[in-house]
C-alpha positions as CSV (number, residue, x, y, z in Angstrom):
1,M,14.9,4.9,-12.5
2,P,14.8,1.2,-13.6
3,G,17.6,-0.9,-12.4
4,R,18.7,1.6,-9.7
5,R,19.3,0.0,-6.3
6,N,17.9,1.7,-3.2
7,N,20.0,0.8,-0.2
8,S,17.0,1.1,2.2
9,L,15.3,-1.8,0.4
10,K,16.1,-5.1,1.9
11,D,14.5,-7.2,-0.8
12,P,14.7,-5.2,-4.1
13,E,13.5,-8.0,-6.3
14,L,10.2,-8.4,-4.3
15,Y,9.9,-4.6,-4.3
16,E,10.1,-4.5,-8.1
17,E,7.5,-7.4,-8.4
18,L,5.1,-5.5,-6.1
19,R,5.6,-2.2,-8.0
20,D,4.9,-4.1,-11.3
21,D,1.7,-5.5,-9.8
22,G,0.6,-1.9,-9.0
23,A,1.5,-1.4,-5.4
24,S,2.5,2.1,-4.3
25,K,6.2,2.8,-3.6
26,E,5.5,3.0,0.1
27,K,3.5,-0.2,0.3
28,A,6.0,-2.1,-1.8
29,A,8.9,-1.0,0.4
30,R,7.0,-1.9,3.6
31,I,6.2,-5.4,2.4
32,S,9.6,-6.1,0.9
33,N,11.4,-4.9,4.0
34,A,9.1,-6.9,6.3
35,A,9.5,-10.0,4.2
36,A,13.3,-9.7,4.3
37,K,13.2,-9.3,8.1
38,E,10.5,-11.9,9.0
39,G,10.3,-14.2,6.0
40,R,7.9,-14.2,3.1
41,S,5.7,-17.0,4.5
42,T,5.2,-15.1,7.8
43,I,4.2,-12.0,6.0
44,G,1.8,-13.9,3.8
45,R,0.1,-15.6,6.7
46,R,-0.3,-12.4,8.5
47,G,-2.0,-10.6,5.6
48,G,-4.2,-7.6,5.9
49,E,-7.0,-6.9,8.4
50,H,-9.1,-4.5,6.4
51,G,-11.9,-5.7,4.1
52,D,-12.5,-4.5,0.6
53,Y,-12.7,-0.7,0.3
54,E,-15.9,-1.2,-1.8
55,D,-17.6,-2.4,1.4
56,W,-16.6,0.7,3.4
57,T,-18.8,3.8,3.8
58,V,-17.6,7.1,2.5
59,P,-17.0,8.4,6.1
60,E,-14.9,5.3,6.8
61,L,-12.9,5.9,3.6
62,R,-12.4,9.6,4.5
63,E,-11.2,8.6,8.0
64,R,-8.7,6.1,6.5
65,A,-7.4,8.8,4.1
66,K,-6.9,11.1,7.1
67,E,-5.0,8.4,8.9
68,L,-2.7,8.0,5.9
69,G,-2.1,11.8,5.7
70,L,-3.8,12.2,2.3
71,T,-5.1,15.6,1.4
72,G,-8.0,16.8,-0.8
73,Y,-10.2,13.8,0.0
74,S,-13.2,15.7,1.5
75,G,-14.9,16.4,-1.8
76,K,-14.2,13.1,-3.5
77,R,-16.7,10.5,-4.5
78,K,-16.5,7.0,-3.1
79,S,-14.7,5.6,-6.3
80,E,-12.2,8.5,-6.2
81,L,-11.5,7.9,-2.5
82,I,-10.9,4.2,-3.2
83,S,-8.5,5.0,-6.0
84,A,-6.6,7.6,-3.9
85,L,-6.2,5.1,-1.0
86,R,-5.0,2.3,-3.3
87,N,-2.5,4.5,-5.1
88,H,-1.1,6.7,-2.4
């Protein structure tokens, strides 16, 4: 619900910005809470360690989906796996 505050979010404004940019609820919450705790510049410097999903093989994408607890990924094509990983 727009405008509704979630008490577990430490930086609701950043959360909303990330959601508007297309981040999943889980990812936006993780980033906004980490930024509130450690500072935005620290989080920005740390960044991600994974390369582009387009460079991954299908078995690597399936393994990542398994790590994240996604279901129904075994029969998906590479583009479908990438979409599922980005939008979980």
